[in-house]
C-alpha positions as CSV (number, residue, x, y, z in Angstrom):
1,X,-34.9,133.5,-24.5
2,X,-36.2,135.8,-27.0
3,X,-36.4,133.6,-30.3
4,X,-37.7,130.1,-30.3
5,X,-40.3,127.9,-31.5
6,X,-42.7,125.9,-28.9
7,X,-43.4,122.6,-30.0
8,X,-45.9,119.6,-28.7
9,X,-46.5,116.3,-30.4
10,X,-49.8,113.9,-29.9
11,X,-49.2,110.2,-30.8
12,X,-51.6,107.6,-32.0
13,X,-50.2,105.0,-30.0
14,X,-47.0,103.8,-27.6
15,X,-44.8,104.3,-31.0
16,X,-42.8,107.4,-30.7
17,X,-43.3,107.3,-34.9
18,X,-47.2,107.6,-34.2
19,X,-47.3,111.4,-34.2
20,X,-51.0,112.1,-35.0
21,X,-50.9,115.8,-34.3
22,X,-48.4,118.6,-33.7
23,X,-48.6,122.1,-32.4
24,X,-46.0,124.9,-32.7
25,X,-45.7,128.2,-31.6
26,X,-43.1,130.4,-33.0
27,X,-41.9,133.1,-30.5
28,X,-39.7,136.1,-32.4
29,X,-38.5,139.1,-29.8
30,X,-40.3,137.6,-27.2
31,X,-43.8,137.9,-28.8
32,X,-45.8,135.0,-30.4
33,X,-45.3,135.7,-34.1
34,X,-47.0,132.6,-35.5
35,X,-49.3,129.0,-34.5
36,X,-49.1,126.3,-36.5
37,X,-51.4,123.2,-36.1
38,X,-51.5,119.7,-38.2
39,X,-53.2,116.7,-37.8
40,X,-51.3,114.2,-39.5
41,X,-51.5,110.5,-40.6
42,X,-49.7,108.3,-38.0
43,X,-47.1,105.3,-38.5
44,X,-48.3,103.0,-37.5
45,X,-52.0,103.9,-38.5
46,X,-54.0,102.6,-35.6
47,X,-55.1,104.4,-32.4
48,X,-54.7,102.9,-28.9
49,X,-57.6,103.4,-26.6
50,X,-55.4,104.8,-24.2
51,X,-54.1,107.7,-26.6
52,X,-57.4,108.5,-27.4
53,X,-58.9,109.0,-24.1
54,X,-55.8,111.6,-23.6
55,X,-56.1,113.7,-26.7
56,X,-59.5,112.7,-28.1
57,X,-57.9,112.0,-31.8
58,X,-59.5,109.0,-33.4
59,X,-58.2,107.1,-37.1
60,X,-61.2,109.0,-38.8
61,X,-59.8,112.1,-37.8
62,X,-56.6,111.6,-39.6
63,X,-57.5,109.0,-42.4
64,X,-57.4,111.4,-45.2
65,X,-54.5,113.7,-43.4
66,X,-50.8,114.3,-44.8
67,X,-48.1,112.1,-43.4
68,X,-45.3,113.4,-41.5
69,X,-42.6,114.8,-44.3
70,X,-45.4,116.6,-45.9
71,X,-46.5,118.7,-42.8
72,X,-43.0,118.8,-41.8
73,X,-42.1,120.4,-45.2
74,X,-44.6,123.1,-44.1
75,X,-43.3,123.5,-40.4
76,X,-39.6,123.2,-41.4
77,X,-39.0,126.5,-42.8
78,X,-40.8,128.8,-39.8
79,X,-38.3,126.9,-37.5
80,X,-35.6,127.4,-39.4
81,X,-32.1,128.1,-37.1
82,X,-34.5,128.5,-33.8
83,X,-34.1,126.7,-30.5
84,X,-36.9,124.4,-30.0
85,X,-38.7,124.1,-26.6
86,X,-41.2,121.6,-25.0
87,X,-42.6,120.4,-21.8
88,X,-41.1,117.2,-21.1
89,X,-38.7,117.9,-23.9
90,X,-37.4,114.1,-24.1
91,X,-41.0,113.0,-25.6
92,X,-41.4,115.3,-28.1
93,X,-37.7,115.3,-29.1
94,X,-37.9,111.4,-29.3
95,X,-40.8,111.9,-32.0
96,X,-39.0,114.3,-33.8
97,X,-35.8,112.0,-34.2
98,X,-38.1,109.0,-34.7
99,X,-40.3,110.1,-37.4
100,X,-37.4,111.5,-39.2
101,X,-35.5,108.3,-39.2
102,X,-38.5,106.1,-40.2
103,X,-39.1,108.3,-43.3
104,X,-35.2,108.7,-43.8
105,X,-35.1,112.3,-43.4
106,X,-32.3,114.6,-42.5
107,X,-32.4,115.5,-38.8
108,X,-30.9,119.0,-38.5
109,X,-30.2,118.5,-34.9
110,X,-32.2,120.7,-33.5
111,X,-31.5,122.2,-29.9
112,X,-33.9,121.5,-27.5
113,X,-34.8,123.1,-24.2
114,X,-37.3,121.5,-21.1
115,X,-39.6,123.8,-19.3
116,X,-40.4,120.8,-17.2
117,X,-37.0,120.9,-16.2
118,X,-36.8,124.6,-16.0
119,X,-39.8,124.8,-14.0
120,X,-38.5,122.4,-11.5
121,X,-35.3,124.4,-11.3
122,X,-37.0,127.4,-11.1
123,X,-39.8,126.7,-8.9
124,X,-39.1,123.8,-7.1
125,X,-41.3,122.6,-4.2
126,X,-43.5,125.7,-4.8
127,X,-45.6,124.1,-7.2
128,X,-47.7,121.1,-6.1
129,X,-46.2,119.2,-9.5
130,X,-44.4,120.2,-12.6
131,X,-47.0,119.2,-15.0
132,X,-47.7,121.5,-17.9
133,X,-51.2,122.5,-16.8
134,X,-49.9,123.4,-13.4
135,X,-46.6,125.6,-14.3
136,X,-48.7,127.2,-17.0
137,X,-51.6,128.2,-14.6
138,X,-48.9,129.4,-12.0
139,X,-47.2,131.6,-15.2
140,X,-50.9,133.3,-15.8
141,X,-51.8,130.7,-18.9
142,X,-55.4,129.2,-18.9
143,X,-54.9,126.1,-20.4
144,X,-58.4,125.2,-21.8
145,X,-57.5,122.4,-24.1
146,X,-54.7,120.4,-22.4
147,X,-53.6,117.8,-25.1
148,X,-54.1,119.7,-28.1
149,X,-51.1,119.9,-29.5
150,X,-51.3,123.5,-30.2
151,X,-52.7,124.5,-26.8
152,X,-49.8,122.8,-25.0
153,X,-47.2,124.5,-27.5
154,X,-48.9,127.9,-26.6
155,X,-48.8,126.8,-22.9
156,X,-45.0,125.8,-23.2
157,X,-44.5,129.2,-25.1
158,X,-45.7,131.2,-22.4
159,X,-43.9,129.4,-19.6
160,X,-40.5,129.7,-21.8
161,X,-40.9,133.4,-22.2
162,X,-41.3,133.7,-18.3
163,X,-38.7,131.4,-17.0
164,X,-36.0,130.3,-19.9
């Protein structure tokens, strides 16, 4: 796959609508062409201890940020007509569908590909697991800031360029 957008969401709590950050890495002609990162004021607007423990974001980080429709209006033109790639794509696709539905936005029926599933098919039992940081390292990417949406999207893009 030469042209796609890798995407990663972090959520504030267990609700898929509670996206609090998004990272997007646009790949064109097999090279990273653009990187986009936004904090987002989540809905519902509360943070669970467990989610904050994973990504480090709190209500103080997003209290003054734009809501999803405002952020997505900036991102959508960059990914138009591109397939989307995510590591564990059911999570990210689920978040994207949920926030579109919650805000009454038309969902463009994005085509999603999963680097986690592709890793299982490509690498099988040669890897101890197929978690993002493990697969990224195997593909030569040092994921230093795991669970930062842009870092995770970049790791996903590197994986996708090699195995999709």
